N, C-alpha and C positions, 0 to 999 in steps of 0.2 A: 702312163706306163702301159705298153701293149702286152698282151698275153700271147705266148707262143703256143700254138695248137699243133699237136702231133698229126702227121699225115697218114698214119697207119693205125689199124686196130690193134688190140692186145689179146694175148692168150688168156682164157678164162682162169686157168690154174695160176698164172702169174698174178692175176687180179685178186684172187682169194688170198694169196700170200702177202699182199701189200698191207701196210698200215692204212687206217681209214683216210688220212689226209692224202696220201699218195694214190689210193684207190679212187677217191673223188676226182683228183686232178686227171687221172688217166681216163676216166669215163667222160668227164666234161670236155677234155681236150679233143676227144674224138667226135664230138657232136658239133654240128653247125647250128648254133642257136640264133643266128641272125634272122631267119624267118619268124621265129617265135618272138624275138625282141621287137621286131617291126610291128607285131600285133599288140603287144602289151604296153609299149611305151605310151605314156600319158600325152594326149593331144589336146585336151581341153582343161578348163579350170574346175569342172564338175567332177564329182566322184571321189576317187582315192586321192590322198594327199600327194602333191607333186614331188615332195622330198623323199619318197620311198625309193629304195635301191632295187629297181625292177630286175636287173640282171641277177642279183643275189637271190631275189625271190624265186625266179625261174630255176636257178641252180638248186635252191633248197627244196623245191618241189621234186626235182630229179633225185636228189640225195635222199629225200623222204622215201622214195620207192626202193632205193638201194638198201637203206637201213630198215625197211619194213615197218615204218612208222604208220600206223593204221589210219590216222585222220589228221586234219589240219590243226585241231585243238592240241593234240600231243606234239605236233611239229612246233607250234608257237611256244608251248611250254618248254620244250627242249632248247629252243633258241634263246629263251629267257634265262634258263638255268645253266646252260653250258656254253661259256664264252669260246672254248676251242671249237665246238661244233659250229657255233655262229660264224667264227672266222673262216672255218673250212667251207661254209656255204657261200662265202663271198661278202659277208657284211663287214663293215668297218666298225671300229669301236665307237665312232661318232654316230653311226646309224642306229635308229630305233628299230625295234623288232616290229614288223607289220602285224596288224590285227588279223583275226580270222576272217573278218569281212573283206579286207584287202586281198587276202589269198583267194577267197571265193570269187571275187570279181576277176582276178587274173585267170583263174581256172576257167571261168565262163567265157572270157575273151578267147582263150586258146581253143576251147572246144568249139565255139561258134565259127572261128576262122578255119578250123580243121587243118592246122599247120603241122600237127604231129604226124599226120599221114605222109607228108612230103619229107619230113625229117627222117621218119622210119624207112621210107623208100631209099633215101640217100645212104643210110647205114647198110641196108641190105645190098645195094649195088656195090658199095665199098667192100663189104665182106665177100661178095662173089669175086670181085676183082682181085682181092688178096688171097683167095683160095680157102677162106674159112667156111664158105658154103659151096659145096660141090654140085648140088642139084639145082636145076632152074625152076623147081616148084617150091614156093615158099608161101606159107599161110601167115597172114598178119591179123592179129586180134586187137582191135582198138577198143579199149575199155572206156566207155563214156563217163561212168560215174567218178572214176578216180583221175581222169585226165592222163592215164598212162598208156603205154603202147607195148604190147607183148608180141614178140616175133617167135614163131614156132618153126 
């Protein structure tokens, strides 16, 4: 089953009015996660288990920032305790919740490859094209510790 991605960004006030499930869908559908997925997909038999749902892991890391979950330990706990949140992050019922170590490895791969910079630039260019950003001066703050990206 393919996922339909929206081609335009959304208004921030509309985003705040949405239910969590719809908010996550709106955010994730506006991101091109292909470069991130190319980095994190398992290519060898060593390290993290091959049966992990890498796409759901990346999505849950993004949702972690949206939900202001401070660390991976609390993210894993919430995934274990809340089946609706787990489903919203993209995990199937048959998927096991990844360990903190698996999340740490994924974050390290993303940070080493520096793909968030490219994803962030794509978002900024799309926002400029759609008129959300009027000025051509944009500051991007890449946070190394959390794997996040803040655009000011």
